[in-house]
Backbone atoms as SQL, in Angstrom:
CREATE TABLE atoms (id INTEGER PRIMARY KEY, chain TEXT, resi INTEGER, resn TEXT, atom TEXT, x REAL, y REAL, z REAL);
INSERT INTO atoms VALUES
  (1, 'A', 1, 'MET', 'N', 7.847, -18.567, -9.986),
  (2, 'A', 1, 'MET', 'CA', 7.669, -18.039, -8.822),
  (3, 'A', 1, 'MET', 'C', 7.075, -16.589, -9.230),
  (4, 'A', 2, 'VAL', 'N', 5.886, -16.203, -8.439),
  (5, 'A', 2, 'VAL', 'CA', 5.476, -14.821, -8.895),
  (6, 'A', 2, 'VAL', 'C', 5.339, -14.363, -7.384),
  (7, 'A', 3, 'ALA', 'N', 5.754, -13.157, -7.080),
  (8, 'A', 3, 'ALA', 'CA', 5.347, -12.541, -5.900),
  (9, 'A', 3, 'ALA', 'C', 4.576, -11.313, -6.141),
  (10, 'A', 4, 'GLY', 'N', 3.711, -11.095, -5.033),
  (11, 'A', 4, 'GLY', 'CA', 2.910, -9.911, -5.068),
  (12, 'A', 4, 'GLY', 'C', 2.646, -9.197, -3.786),
  (13, 'A', 5, 'HIS', 'N', 2.365, -8.133, -3.743),
  (14, 'A', 5, 'HIS', 'CA', 1.943, -7.508, -2.443),
  (15, 'A', 5, 'HIS', 'C', 0.808, -7.748, -2.033),
  (16, 'A', 6, 'ARG', 'N', 0.311, -7.348, -0.850),
  (17, 'A', 6, 'ARG', 'CA', -0.791, -7.891, -0.110),
  (18, 'A', 6, 'ARG', 'C', -1.583, -6.561, -0.095),
  (19, 'A', 7, 'VAL', 'N', -1.049, -5.420, 0.785),
  (20, 'A', 7, 'VAL', 'CA', -1.660, -4.339, 1.107),
  (21, 'A', 7, 'VAL', 'C', -1.033, -3.101, 0.469),
  (22, 'A', 8, 'THR', 'N', -0.164, -3.034, -0.251),
  (23, 'A', 8, 'THR', 'CA', 0.710, -1.799, -0.873),
  (24, 'A', 8, 'THR', 'C', 0.471, -1.681, -2.387),
  (25, 'A', 9, 'HIS', 'N', 0.957, -0.986, -2.799),
  (26, 'A', 9, 'HIS', 'CA', 0.601, -0.612, -4.427),
  (27, 'A', 9, 'HIS', 'C', -0.635, -1.119, -4.812),
  (28, 'A', 10, 'ASP', 'N', -0.750, -2.180, -5.559),
  (29, 'A', 10, 'ASP', 'CA', -2.160, -2.431, -6.446),
  (30, 'A', 10, 'ASP', 'C', -2.589, -3.585, -5.768),
  (31, 'A', 11, 'HIS', 'N', -1.914, -4.162, -4.342),
  (32, 'A', 11, 'HIS', 'CA', -2.333, -5.382, -3.675),
  (33, 'A', 11, 'HIS', 'C', -2.779, -6.246, -4.349),
  (34, 'A', 12, 'PRO', 'N', -2.065, -6.960, -5.549),
  (35, 'A', 12, 'PRO', 'CA', -2.558, -8.007, -6.404),
  (36, 'A', 12, 'PRO', 'C', -2.625, -9.218, -5.730),
  (37, 'A', 13, 'PHE', 'N', -2.100, -9.504, -4.474),
  (38, 'A', 13, 'PHE', 'CA', -2.319, -10.658, -3.909),
  (39, 'A', 13, 'PHE', 'C', -2.765, -10.212, -2.402),
  (40, 'A', 14, 'LEU', 'N', -3.700, -9.623, -2.205),
  (41, 'A', 14, 'LEU', 'CA', -4.421, -9.385, -1.096),
  (42, 'A', 14, 'LEU', 'C', -5.078, -10.654, -0.371),
  (43, 'A', 15, 'ASP', 'N', -5.983, -11.354, -1.408),
  (44, 'A', 15, 'ASP', 'CA', -6.836, -12.384, -0.782),
  (45, 'A', 15, 'ASP', 'C', -5.992, -13.743, -1.259),
  (46, 'A', 16, 'ILE', 'N', -4.849, -13.353, -0.978),
  (47, 'A', 16, 'ILE', 'CA', -4.098, -15.008, -1.604),
  (48, 'A', 16, 'ILE', 'C', -4.296, -16.101, -0.745),
  (49, 'A', 17, 'ASP', 'N', -4.348, -15.654, 0.447),
  (50, 'A', 17, 'ASP', 'CA', -4.936, -16.877, 1.531),
  (51, 'A', 17, 'ASP', 'C', -6.541, -17.444, 1.395),
  (52, 'A', 18, 'LYS', 'N', -6.747, -17.085, 0.293),
  (53, 'A', 18, 'LYS', 'CA', -8.475, -17.413, 0.147),
  (54, 'A', 18, 'LYS', 'C', -8.789, -18.478, -0.840),
  (55, 'A', 19, 'LEU', 'N', -7.587, -18.421, -1.609),
  (56, 'A', 19, 'LEU', 'CA', -7.208, -19.901, -2.936),
  (57, 'A', 19, 'LEU', 'C', -7.304, -21.112, -1.929),
  (58, 'A', 20, 'GLN', 'N', -7.999, -21.922, -2.361),
  (59, 'A', 20, 'GLN', 'CA', -8.425, -23.339, -1.693),
  (60, 'A', 20, 'GLN', 'C', -7.784, -24.390, -2.875),
  (61, 'A', 21, 'PRO', 'N', -7.372, -25.590, -1.992),
  (62, 'A', 21, 'PRO', 'CA', -6.961, -26.370, -3.386),
  (63, 'A', 21, 'PRO', 'C', -8.175, -26.702, -4.208),
  (64, 'A', 22, 'GLY', 'N', -7.791, -26.921, -5.343),
  (65, 'A', 22, 'GLY', 'CA', -8.598, -27.331, -6.692),
  (66, 'A', 22, 'GLY', 'C', -8.768, -25.891, -7.509),
  (67, 'A', 23, 'ASP', 'N', -8.746, -24.692, -6.978),
  (68, 'A', 23, 'ASP', 'CA', -8.925, -23.443, -7.573),
  (69, 'A', 23, 'ASP', 'C', -7.853, -23.403, -8.923),
  (70, 'A', 24, 'LEU', 'N', -8.277, -22.480, -10.002),
  (71, 'A', 24, 'LEU', 'CA', -7.530, -22.427, -11.169),
  (72, 'A', 24, 'LEU', 'C', -6.939, -20.866, -10.863),
  (73, 'A', 25, 'VAL', 'N', -5.554, -21.041, -11.497),
  (74, 'A', 25, 'VAL', 'CA', -5.115, -19.911, -11.834),
  (75, 'A', 25, 'VAL', 'C', -4.543, -19.867, -12.908),
  (76, 'A', 26, 'ILE', 'N', -4.921, -18.807, -13.585),
  (77, 'A', 26, 'ILE', 'CA', -4.510, -18.344, -15.014),
  (78, 'A', 26, 'ILE', 'C', -3.615, -17.558, -15.351),
  (79, 'A', 27, 'PHE', 'N', -2.178, -17.679, -16.055),
  (80, 'A', 27, 'PHE', 'CA', -1.188, -16.849, -16.462),
  (81, 'A', 27, 'PHE', 'C', -1.567, -16.759, -17.993),
  (82, 'A', 28, 'ASP', 'N', -1.343, -15.259, -18.395),
  (83, 'A', 28, 'ASP', 'CA', -1.663, -14.967, -19.898),
  (84, 'A', 28, 'ASP', 'C', -0.147, -14.306, -20.023),
  (85, 'A', 29, 'VAL', 'N', 0.973, -14.844, -20.872),
  (86, 'A', 29, 'VAL', 'CA', 2.295, -14.282, -20.786),
  (87, 'A', 29, 'VAL', 'C', 2.339, -14.528, -22.276),
  (88, 'A', 30, 'GLY', 'N', 3.164, -13.180, -23.091),
  (89, 'A', 30, 'GLY', 'CA', 3.211, -13.260, -24.479),
  (90, 'A', 30, 'GLY', 'C', 2.154, -14.072, -25.282),
  (91, 'A', 31, 'GLY', 'N', 1.031, -13.849, -25.216),
  (92, 'A', 31, 'GLY', 'CA', -0.068, -14.313, -25.769),
  (93, 'A', 31, 'GLY', 'C', -0.326, -15.933, -25.698),
  (94, 'A', 32, 'THR', 'N', 0.191, -16.724, -24.601),
  (95, 'A', 32, 'THR', 'CA', 0.294, -17.743, -24.348),
  (96, 'A', 32, 'THR', 'C', -0.445, -18.157, -22.879),
  (97, 'A', 33, 'ARG', 'N', -1.402, -18.623, -22.678),
  (98, 'A', 33, 'ARG', 'CA', -2.248, -19.009, -21.791),
  (99, 'A', 33, 'ARG', 'C', -1.873, -20.374, -21.110),
  (100, 'A', 34, 'SER', 'N', -1.519, -20.442, -19.918),
  (101, 'A', 34, 'SER', 'CA', -1.514, -21.389, -18.921),
  (102, 'A', 34, 'SER', 'C', -2.071, -21.601, -17.693),
  (103, 'A', 35, 'THR', 'N', -2.990, -22.740, -17.471),
  (104, 'A', 35, 'THR', 'CA', -3.962, -22.839, -16.396),
  (105, 'A', 35, 'THR', 'C', -3.325, -23.716, -15.431),
  (106, 'A', 36, 'TYR', 'N', -3.139, -23.172, -14.121),
  (107, 'A', 36, 'TYR', 'CA', -2.629, -24.123, -13.305),
  (108, 'A', 36, 'TYR', 'C', -3.681, -24.387, -12.171),
  (109, 'A', 37, 'ARG', 'N', -3.651, -25.670, -11.436),
  (110, 'A', 37, 'ARG', 'CA', -4.510, -25.673, -10.289),
  (111, 'A', 37, 'ARG', 'C', -3.836, -25.904, -9.013),
  (112, 'A', 38, 'MET', 'N', -4.263, -25.413, -7.980),
  (113, 'A', 38, 'MET', 'CA', -3.847, -25.030, -6.569),
  (114, 'A', 38, 'MET', 'C', -3.678, -26.404, -5.772),
  (115, 'A', 39, 'THR', 'N', -2.743, -26.537, -5.385),
  (116, 'A', 39, 'THR', 'CA', -2.490, -27.868, -4.458),
  (117, 'A', 39, 'THR', 'C', -2.351, -27.712, -3.095),
  (118, 'A', 40, 'SER', 'N', -1.654, -26.810, -2.648),
  (119, 'A', 40, 'SER', 'CA', -1.609, -26.767, -1.634),
  (120, 'A', 40, 'SER', 'C', -0.785, -25.107, -1.065),
  (121, 'A', 41, 'SER', 'N', -0.859, -25.032, 0.096),
  (122, 'A', 41, 'SER', 'CA', -0.357, -24.023, 0.638),
  (123, 'A', 41, 'SER', 'C', 0.306, -23.843, 1.887),
  (124, 'A', 42, 'ASP', 'N', 1.170, -22.885, 2.157),
  (125, 'A', 42, 'ASP', 'CA', 2.249, -22.970, 3.370),
  (126, 'A', 42, 'ASP', 'C', 2.184, -21.730, 3.845),
  (127, 'A', 43, 'VAL', 'N', 2.694, -21.487, 5.153),
  (128, 'A', 43, 'VAL', 'CA', 3.131, -20.275, 5.837),
  (129, 'A', 43, 'VAL', 'C', 4.508, -20.527, 6.143),
  (130, 'A', 44, 'VAL', 'N', 5.559, -19.714, 5.781),
  (131, 'A', 44, 'VAL', 'CA', 6.904, -19.837, 5.730),
  (132, 'A', 44, 'VAL', 'C', 7.780, -18.590, 6.266),
  (133, 'A', 45, 'THR', 'N', 8.771, -18.666, 6.715),
  (134, 'A', 45, 'THR', 'CA', 9.836, -17.326, 7.242),
  (135, 'A', 45, 'THR', 'C', 10.183, -16.813, 6.087),
  (136, 'A', 46, 'PRO', 'N', 10.521, -15.943, 6.218),
  (137, 'A', 46, 'PRO', 'CA', 11.128, -15.134, 4.893),
  (138, 'A', 46, 'PRO', 'C', 12.489, -16.036, 4.506),
  (139, 'A', 47, 'ASP', 'N', 13.287, -16.366, 5.224),
  (140, 'A', 47, 'ASP', 'CA', 14.440, -17.528, 4.970),
  (141, 'A', 47, 'ASP', 'C', 13.860, -18.678, 4.422),
  (142, 'A', 48, 'ALA', 'N', 13.004, -18.946, 4.044),
  (143, 'A', 48, 'ALA', 'CA', 12.453, -20.314, 3.468),
  (144, 'A', 48, 'ALA', 'C', 12.700, -20.493, 2.051),
  (145, 'A', 49, 'VAL', 'N', 14.100, -20.253, 1.659),
  (146, 'A', 49, 'VAL', 'CA', 14.538, -20.472, 0.074),
  (147, 'A', 49, 'VAL', 'C', 13.836, -21.497, -0.606),
  (148, 'A', 50, 'TRP', 'N', 13.751, -22.679, -0.221),
  (149, 'A', 50, 'TRP', 'CA', 13.401, -23.918, -0.789),
  (150, 'A', 50, 'TRP', 'C', 12.044, -23.739, -1.689),
  (151, 'A', 51, 'ILE', 'N', 11.295, -22.744, -1.211),
  (152, 'A', 51, 'ILE', 'CA', 10.081, -22.558, -2.052),
  (153, 'A', 51, 'ILE', 'C', 10.389, -21.995, -3.569),
  (154, 'A', 52, 'ALA', 'N', 11.885, -21.951, -3.725),
  (155, 'A', 52, 'ALA', 'CA', 12.031, -21.515, -5.091),
  (156, 'A', 52, 'ALA', 'C', 12.676, -22.738, -5.840),
  (157, 'A', 53, 'ASN', 'N', 12.720, -23.988, -5.357),
  (158, 'A', 53, 'ASN', 'CA', 13.431, -25.176, -5.754),
  (159, 'A', 53, 'ASN', 'C', 12.711, -25.851, -6.864),
  (160, 'A', 54, 'GLN', 'N', 13.594, -26.181, -7.891),
  (161, 'A', 54, 'GLN', 'CA', 12.654, -26.582, -9.173),
  (162, 'A', 54, 'GLN', 'C', 12.245, -27.755, -8.585),
  (163, 'A', 55, 'THR', 'N', 11.157, -28.536, -9.734),
  (164, 'A', 55, 'THR', 'CA', 10.320, -29.477, -9.441),
  (165, 'A', 55, 'THR', 'C', 10.565, -30.353, -10.484),
  (166, 'A', 56, 'SER', 'N', 10.441, -31.895, -10.623),
  (167, 'A', 56, 'SER', 'CA', 10.345, -32.682, -11.987),
  (168, 'A', 56, 'SER', 'C', 9.177, -32.337, -12.825),
  (169, 'A', 57, 'THR', 'N', 8.340, -31.967, -12.346),
  (170, 'A', 57, 'THR', 'CA', 6.907, -31.587, -13.098),
  (171, 'A', 57, 'THR', 'C', 6.994, -30.074, -12.979),
  (172, 'A', 58, 'PRO', 'N', 5.990, -29.834, -13.961),
  (173, 'A', 58, 'PRO', 'CA', 5.766, -28.336, -14.301),
  (174, 'A', 58, 'PRO', 'C', 4.701, -27.461, -13.100),
  (175, 'A', 59, 'THR', 'N', 5.374, -26.514, -12.502),
  (176, 'A', 59, 'THR', 'CA', 4.788, -25.736, -11.528),
  (177, 'A', 59, 'THR', 'C', 4.733, -24.527, -11.293),
  (178, 'A', 60, 'ALA', 'N', 3.977, -23.710, -10.727),
  (179, 'A', 60, 'ALA', 'CA', 4.323, -22.378, -10.460),
  (180, 'A', 60, 'ALA', 'C', 4.056, -22.192, -8.868),
  (181, 'A', 61, 'THR', 'N', 4.730, -21.221, -8.244),
  (182, 'A', 61, 'THR', 'CA', 4.625, -20.940, -6.980),
  (183, 'A', 61, 'THR', 'C', 4.392, -19.244, -6.618),
  (184, 'A', 62, 'LEU', 'N', 2.936, -18.930, -6.060),
  (185, 'A', 62, 'LEU', 'CA', 2.917, -17.552, -5.683),
  (186, 'A', 62, 'LEU', 'C', 3.157, -17.347, -4.255),
  (187, 'A', 63, 'TYR', 'N', 3.683, -16.138, -3.845),
  (188, 'A', 63, 'TYR', 'CA', 3.944, -15.952, -2.544),
  (189, 'A', 63, 'TYR', 'C', 3.749, -14.433, -2.544),
  (190, 'A', 64, 'ALA', 'N', 3.312, -13.998, -0.924),
  (191, 'A', 64, 'ALA', 'CA', 3.284, -12.725, -0.620),
  (192, 'A', 64, 'ALA', 'C', 3.418, -12.813, 1.039),
  (193, 'A', 65, 'CYS', 'N', 3.630, -11.459, 1.679),
  (194, 'A', 65, 'CYS', 'CA', 3.789, -11.355, 2.750),
  (195, 'A', 65, 'CYS', 'C', 2.560, -11.937, 3.739),
  (196, 'A', 66, 'HIS', 'N', 2.982, -12.239, 4.848),
  (197, 'A', 66, 'HIS', 'CA', 1.582, -13.063, 5.781),
  (198, 'A', 66, 'HIS', 'C', 1.881, -12.703, 7.351),
  (199, 'A', 67, 'PRO', 'N', 1.045, -12.176, 7.983),
  (200, 'A', 67, 'PRO', 'CA', -0.191, -11.690, 7.600),
  (201, 'A', 67, 'PRO', 'C', -0.187, -10.310, 6.767),
  (202, 'A', 68, 'PRO', 'N', -0.947, -9.987, 6.205),
  (203, 'A', 68, 'PRO', 'CA', -1.656, -8.294, 5.812),
  (204, 'A', 68, 'PRO', 'C', -0.761, -7.268, 6.855),
  (205, 'A', 69, 'HIS', 'N', 0.202, -6.724, 6.550),
  (206, 'A', 69, 'HIS', 'CA', 0.566, -5.673, 6.899),
  (207, 'A', 69, 'HIS', 'C', 1.777, -5.879, 7.748),
  (208, 'A', 70, 'SER', 'N', 2.418, -7.268, 7.579),
  (209, 'A', 70, 'SER', 'CA', 3.478, -7.588, 8.437),
  (210, 'A', 70, 'SER', 'C', 4.240, -8.297, 7.293),
  (211, 'A', 71, 'LYS', 'N', 5.735, -8.130, 7.927),
  (212, 'A', 71, 'LYS', 'CA', 6.636, -9.092, 6.859),
  (213, 'A', 71, 'LYS', 'C', 7.060, -9.948, 7.619),
  (214, 'A', 72, 'LYS', 'N', 6.543, -10.538, 8.653),
  (215, 'A', 72, 'LYS', 'CA', 6.975, -11.744, 9.588),
  (216, 'A', 72, 'LYS', 'C', 7.132, -13.215, 8.941),
  (217, 'A', 73, 'TYR', 'N', 6.080, -13.426, 7.845),
  (218, 'A', 73, 'TYR', 'CA', 5.933, -14.635, 7.257),
  (219, 'A', 73, 'TYR', 'C', 5.570, -14.645, 6.030),
  (220, 'A', 74, 'ARG', 'N', 5.571, -15.325, 5.166),
  (221, 'A', 74, 'ARG', 'CA', 5.387, -15.679, 3.609),
  (222, 'A', 74, 'ARG', 'C', 4.471, -16.560, 3.527),
  (223, 'A', 75, 'TYR', 'N', 3.061, -15.965, 2.745),
  (224, 'A', 75, 'TYR', 'CA', 1.870, -17.036, 2.556),
  (225, 'A', 75, 'TYR', 'C', 2.451, -17.656, 1.401),
  (226, 'A', 76, 'VAL', 'N', 2.587, -18.769, 0.975),
  (227, 'A', 76, 'VAL', 'CA', 2.765, -19.805, -0.224),
  (228, 'A', 76, 'VAL', 'C', 1.941, -20.427, -0.905),
  (229, 'A', 77, 'VAL', 'N', 1.736, -20.535, -1.987),
  (230, 'A', 77, 'VAL', 'CA', 0.400, -21.051, -2.653),
  (231, 'A', 77, 'VAL', 'C', 1.386, -21.968, -3.955),
  (232, 'A', 78, 'HIS', 'N', 0.956, -23.215, -3.777),
  (233, 'A', 78, 'HIS', 'CA', 1.940, -24.268, -4.843),
  (234, 'A', 78, 'HIS', 'C', 0.703, -24.811, -5.903),
  (235, 'A', 79, 'LEU', 'N', 1.062, -24.585, -7.042),
  (236, 'A', 79, 'LEU', 'CA', 0.280, -24.679, -8.156),
  (237, 'A', 79, 'LEU', 'C', 0.788, -25.812, -9.240),
  (238, 'A', 80, 'ALA', 'N', 0.235, -26.554, -9.662),
  (239, 'A', 80, 'ALA', 'CA', 0.474, -27.645, -10.718),
  (240, 'A', 80, 'ALA', 'C', -0.288, -27.554, -11.954),
  (241, 'A', 81, 'LEU', 'N', 0.658, -27.498, -13.206),
  (242, 'A', 81, 'LEU', 'CA', 0.101, -27.048, -14.492),
  (243, 'A', 81, 'LEU', 'C', -0.920, -28.229, -15.164),
  (244, 'A', 82, 'ILE', 'N', -2.080, -28.035, -15.881),
  (245, 'A', 82, 'ILE', 'CA', -3.244, -28.685, -16.012),
  (246, 'A', 82, 'ILE', 'C', -2.727, -28.760, -17.695),
  (247, 'A', 83, 'ALA', 'N', -2.427, -29.939, -17.918),
  (248, 'A', 83, 'ALA', 'CA', -1.760, -30.387, -19.115),
  (249, 'A', 83, 'ALA', 'C', -3.035, -29.844, -20.308);
């Protein structure tokens, strides 16, 4: 799970809501590259802790406040590891 700001600091997730199913997201961590495909997105309330639940398959989750300049909701992107 990776969280980022949309409008503060370096705003890494400014355009998180523009990701579409099928888009690729690449993580480079410690010299290892992993590629994920976006499967879906959700808009949830800040208390939706289920977004951090473990899955039976390799997945990743991105999330940020939504809409920009608000803390009312979270925009959540679901990703599946490409084998």
